[in-house]
C-alpha positions as CSV (number, residue, x, y, z in Angstrom):
1,M,0.0,-0.3,-0.2
2,L,2.7,2.5,1.2
3,A,4.5,1.5,-2.5
4,D,1.7,2.7,-4.2
5,I,1.2,5.8,-2.2
6,N,4.8,6.8,-3.3
7,Q,4.0,6.1,-7.1
8,W,0.8,7.8,-7.0
9,F,2.1,11.2,-5.5
10,A,5.4,11.0,-8.1
11,R,3.4,10.4,-11.2
12,L,1.4,14.0,-9.7
13,K,5.0,15.5,-9.0
14,N,5.9,14.4,-12.4
15,A,3.4,17.3,-13.7
16,S,5.5,20.1,-11.7
17,S,7.8,21.3,-14.7
18,L,10.9,23.5,-15.0
19,E,10.5,26.3,-16.9
20,S,12.6,29.8,-17.8
21,F,10.7,33.0,-17.7
22,S,11.3,37.0,-18.4
23,L,10.1,39.9,-16.3
24,L,11.0,43.3,-16.9
25,E,14.7,44.6,-17.2
26,A,15.9,40.9,-16.7
27,N,17.8,41.1,-19.3
28,N,19.6,44.5,-18.2
29,F,20.9,42.6,-15.1
30,D,21.8,39.1,-16.9
31,V,19.6,37.2,-14.1
32,Q,18.5,33.7,-15.3
33,L,15.2,33.3,-14.3
34,F,13.3,29.9,-14.0
35,V,9.6,28.9,-12.4
36,K,9.3,25.7,-10.7
37,R,5.8,24.9,-12.1
38,D,4.2,23.1,-8.9
39,D,0.7,24.7,-9.6
40,L,0.1,22.4,-12.7
41,I,0.7,19.2,-10.6
42,D,-3.1,19.1,-9.9
43,Q,-6.9,20.8,-10.6
44,F,-7.5,20.3,-6.8
45,I,-4.1,19.1,-5.0
46,S,-2.1,21.4,-6.7
47,G,1.2,23.4,-5.4
48,N,2.6,23.0,-1.8
49,K,-0.6,21.5,-0.6
50,L,0.0,18.4,-2.3
51,R,3.9,18.4,-0.9
52,K,2.7,19.1,2.6
53,L,-0.1,16.2,2.4
54,E,2.7,13.9,1.1
55,G,4.8,14.0,3.9
56,N,1.4,13.4,5.8
57,L,0.1,11.0,4.3
58,L,2.7,9.0,3.8
59,T,3.7,9.4,7.5
60,A,0.1,8.4,8.8
61,Q,0.4,5.2,6.7
62,K,4.0,4.7,8.3
63,V,1.9,4.5,11.7
64,G,-1.3,2.8,11.0
65,A,-3.4,5.3,10.8
66,T,-6.7,4.2,9.5
67,Q,-8.3,8.0,9.4
68,L,-7.5,11.4,8.7
69,I,-8.8,14.8,10.6
70,T,-8.1,18.3,9.5
71,Y,-9.1,22.0,9.7
72,G,-9.8,24.8,7.5
73,G,-12.2,28.1,6.9
74,A,-14.8,28.0,4.7
75,Y,-12.7,28.3,1.3
76,S,-10.0,26.3,2.3
77,N,-7.7,24.8,-0.2
78,H,-6.1,22.7,1.8
79,L,-9.6,21.7,2.7
80,L,-10.6,20.5,-1.0
81,A,-6.4,18.6,-1.5
82,S,-7.0,17.3,1.4
83,A,-10.7,15.9,0.7
84,A,-9.4,14.7,-3.2
85,A,-6.2,13.0,-1.4
86,A,-7.8,10.9,1.0
87,K,-10.7,9.6,-1.5
88,E,-7.4,8.5,-3.7
89,V,-5.0,7.1,-1.0
90,K,-8.6,5.6,0.1
91,M,-8.5,6.8,3.8
92,P,-11.9,8.4,5.6
93,I,-11.1,11.7,6.5
94,A,-12.9,14.4,8.3
95,A,-12.8,18.2,8.6
96,R,-13.3,20.7,11.4
97,V,-14.9,23.4,9.4
98,R,-14.3,26.7,11.3
99,G,-18.2,28.2,11.8
100,E,-20.6,26.7,13.0
101,E,-23.2,28.9,10.5
102,L,-22.2,27.3,7.9
103,H,-23.2,23.8,6.0
104,E,-22.2,21.4,3.1
105,K,-23.7,23.4,0.3
106,S,-22.4,26.8,1.6
107,N,-20.2,27.3,-1.2
108,R,-18.4,25.6,-4.5
109,I,-15.9,24.4,-2.4
110,L,-17.5,22.5,0.7
111,E,-19.8,20.8,-1.7
112,Q,-16.5,19.7,-3.6
113,C,-15.1,18.3,-0.4
114,H,-18.9,16.8,0.3
115,A,-18.9,14.8,-3.0
116,L,-15.2,13.6,-2.8
117,G,-16.6,12.1,0.6
118,M,-15.1,14.2,3.3
119,K,-17.3,14.0,6.7
120,L,-17.8,18.2,7.6
121,N,-18.0,18.9,11.0
122,F,-18.7,22.8,11.3
123,I,-17.3,24.0,14.6
124,H,-17.7,27.3,16.7
125,R,-14.6,29.9,15.9
126,S,-13.5,30.0,19.7
127,N,-13.5,25.9,19.6
128,Y,-11.7,26.1,16.4
129,K,-8.8,28.3,16.8
130,E,-8.1,26.2,19.8
131,Q,-7.6,22.6,17.9
132,K,-6.2,23.8,14.2
133,Y,-3.3,23.5,15.6
134,Q,-3.3,19.3,16.5
135,S,-1.0,17.2,14.5
136,G,0.2,13.8,14.7
137,L,-1.2,10.7,15.8
138,H,-3.7,10.3,18.2
139,E,-6.8,7.8,19.3
140,F,-10.2,9.2,18.1
141,E,-13.7,7.3,18.5
142,N,-11.2,4.2,19.3
143,K,-9.1,4.7,16.0
144,P,-5.6,5.9,15.1
145,T,-6.2,9.1,13.9
146,W,-3.4,11.1,12.3
147,F,-4.6,15.1,12.4
148,I,-3.4,17.5,9.7
149,P,-3.2,21.1,11.1
150,E,-4.8,24.4,9.1
151,G,-2.8,24.0,6.3
152,G,-0.5,21.3,6.9
153,A,1.6,23.4,8.8
154,N,3.6,21.3,10.9
155,P,7.1,18.8,10.5
156,E,5.5,16.3,8.0
157,G,4.1,19.2,6.2
158,I,7.9,20.5,6.1
159,L,9.2,17.1,5.1
160,G,6.9,16.8,2.0
161,C,8.0,20.0,0.7
162,T,12.3,19.1,0.7
163,S,11.9,17.3,-2.6
164,I,11.0,20.9,-4.0
165,Y,14.7,22.3,-4.8
166,P,15.9,18.6,-5.6
167,E,13.6,18.3,-8.2
168,A,14.2,21.4,-9.5
169,V,18.3,21.5,-9.8
170,A,17.4,17.5,-11.4
171,Q,15.3,19.5,-14.1
172,N,18.1,22.0,-14.8
173,N,20.6,19.2,-15.8
174,S,21.5,19.2,-11.8
175,K,23.1,22.7,-11.9
176,H,21.9,24.2,-8.8
177,F,20.6,27.7,-8.3
178,D,22.1,30.9,-6.9
179,A,19.1,32.5,-5.3
180,V,15.5,30.4,-4.5
181,F,12.1,32.6,-4.0
182,I,9.0,32.3,-2.8
183,A,5.8,33.1,-1.4
184,Q,5.1,33.0,2.8
185,G,2.3,31.4,5.0
186,T,2.7,29.3,7.1
187,T,6.6,28.9,7.0
188,T,5.9,25.1,6.3
189,T,7.5,25.2,2.2
190,S,9.9,27.6,2.9
191,L,11.4,25.5,5.7
192,G,11.2,22.6,3.4
193,V,13.0,24.1,0.7
194,L,15.5,25.7,3.1
195,A,16.4,22.4,4.4
196,S,17.4,21.3,0.7
197,I,19.9,23.9,-0.7
198,P,23.7,24.1,-0.9
199,S,25.6,26.0,1.3
200,Q,25.5,28.9,-1.3
201,T,21.5,29.1,-2.1
202,D,20.2,31.9,-0.7
203,L,16.5,32.0,-0.1
204,F,14.5,34.8,-0.5
205,V,11.3,34.5,1.5
206,V,8.1,37.0,0.8
207,P,5.8,36.9,3.6
208,V,2.3,37.7,2.7
209,L,1.1,39.0,5.9
210,K,1.7,42.1,7.6
211,G,3.4,42.2,10.5
212,F,4.7,38.5,10.0
213,R,8.2,37.6,11.9
214,S,9.4,35.4,9.4
215,L,12.5,33.8,11.3
216,K,10.7,33.8,14.6
217,E,7.7,31.4,13.3
218,M,10.5,29.9,10.8
219,K,12.7,28.8,14.0
220,A,9.6,27.7,16.2
221,L,8.4,25.1,13.6
222,S,11.9,24.3,13.1
223,Q,11.9,23.0,16.3
224,Q,9.1,21.2,16.0
225,A,11.0,19.5,13.2
226,K,13.8,18.5,15.0
227,Q,12.0,17.1,18.3
228,N,9.6,15.3,16.0
229,S,11.7,11.2,15.0
230,F,10.9,11.6,11.3
231,T,12.0,15.3,11.0
232,A,14.9,15.5,13.3
233,H,17.4,14.7,10.8
234,L,16.7,17.6,9.1
235,Q,19.1,21.1,9.0
236,F,17.7,24.7,8.4
237,P,20.7,26.9,7.9
238,F,18.8,30.5,8.6
239,E,22.0,32.5,7.9
240,Q,21.3,32.1,4.2
241,V,17.2,33.5,4.9
242,R,16.5,36.6,3.6
243,V,13.5,38.0,4.6
244,L,11.6,40.7,2.0
245,D,8.7,41.7,4.7
246,Q,7.3,44.8,2.7
247,Y,5.5,43.4,-0.1
248,H,2.5,41.8,1.7
249,H,0.2,45.0,0.3
250,G,-1.5,45.7,3.6
251,G,-1.9,42.4,4.4
252,Y,-3.6,38.8,3.7
253,A,-5.4,38.5,0.7
254,K,-5.0,42.3,1.0
255,T,-4.3,44.1,-3.0
256,S,-2.9,47.5,-3.9
257,P,-3.2,49.3,-7.1
258,E,0.3,48.7,-8.3
259,L,0.0,45.0,-6.8
260,M,-2.8,45.1,-9.4
261,E,-1.5,46.3,-12.1
262,F,1.9,44.0,-11.7
263,I,-0.1,40.9,-12.2
264,K,-2.4,42.4,-15.3
265,I,0.9,43.0,-17.1
266,F,2.7,40.0,-16.0
267,N,-0.5,37.1,-16.9
268,D,-0.9,39.0,-20.2
269,T,2.0,37.3,-21.2
270,K,0.8,34.3,-21.0
271,Q,4.1,32.7,-19.5
272,F,2.0,31.3,-16.2
273,P,-0.6,32.2,-14.1
274,I,-0.2,34.5,-10.9
275,E,-2.7,35.4,-8.1
276,A,-3.1,38.2,-5.3
277,T,-2.8,36.3,-2.2
278,Y,0.9,34.8,-2.9
279,T,2.4,34.1,-6.1
280,A,2.1,37.8,-7.7
281,K,3.8,39.0,-4.2
282,A,6.5,36.8,-4.4
283,L,7.0,37.6,-7.9
284,L,7.1,41.6,-7.7
285,A,9.2,41.2,-4.5
286,L,11.8,39.6,-7.1
287,Q,11.6,41.7,-9.8
288,S,12.2,44.7,-7.3
289,Q,15.5,42.8,-5.8
290,L,16.3,42.3,-10.0
291,S,19.6,44.5,-9.0
292,H,20.9,42.6,-7.2
293,L,21.1,39.6,-8.8
294,K,23.2,40.3,-11.6
295,G,24.6,37.5,-13.4
296,K,22.7,35.1,-10.8
297,K,20.5,32.0,-12.2
298,V,17.0,32.5,-9.6
299,L,14.3,29.6,-8.7
300,F,11.2,31.0,-8.4
301,I,9.1,28.7,-6.8
302,H,5.1,28.1,-8.0
303,T,3.5,27.6,-4.9
304,G,0.0,26.8,-6.5
305,G,-2.7,29.3,-5.6
306,V,-4.4,29.4,-9.0
307,S,-7.3,27.0,-9.8
308,S,-9.8,27.0,-12.1
309,F,-12.2,25.7,-10.0
310,I,-12.3,28.4,-7.6
């Protein structure tokens, strides 16, 4: 069974290509730009959602869990991805959804989650806030149950993200990159990337939340990883992290005229799609840093967030 799940994840990840792309003025600084297209992985389980679920589901199988429980809000792409993945690997899954006023037909995402076989439990916001970080193997209703926290933000999620950079290097004829740019939410994906880059590569993280303390949050989650038997071997060289925290454009899911104009101009180039919450903010940050990246080879990680379903 574990081999079958590994093969299924491997097939999905094969869709993530490495492509060269261009940005305004990049040629002026002799910067080579590449994008890791994790947005191409799957309609429902795309981007870093697939990566984090891979780490969680493979670990759940290893420890003998027979069911899954996870957390999310009314419009959670994580819930949708989890429902689709659980159905594929044939594990029962339930979600604790923030907001007791909601129901299975409140929106298209919840409808689809239900259609995929996810049991939806709608809970009060205060209870949700207390529970959403629950992680790992616990007994629930007399069954070994694997809990995936909101957004897949746990050590096992980090483990699933450690394959992104090595895949890109393999797709680049085994040549490394000088810098990696990535949008940052929970820090799970950026920690997975940090644990897999060589000492000569810088990791630029672009928080999409206003006032987010990136290094503090990264170090807190990395400490959890060091205390976890599945991830204790990972090393996190924080001296290679560069935080660009001025590109949140007002905060999570907030925009600005500058950001929206950038999205329009870039999407009109038809290279790859970007959206306002994550990818556009990170890509605009990359464009602003071109003069500091002269002669460099740069990898931009597309973490998903663009779906034809939503």
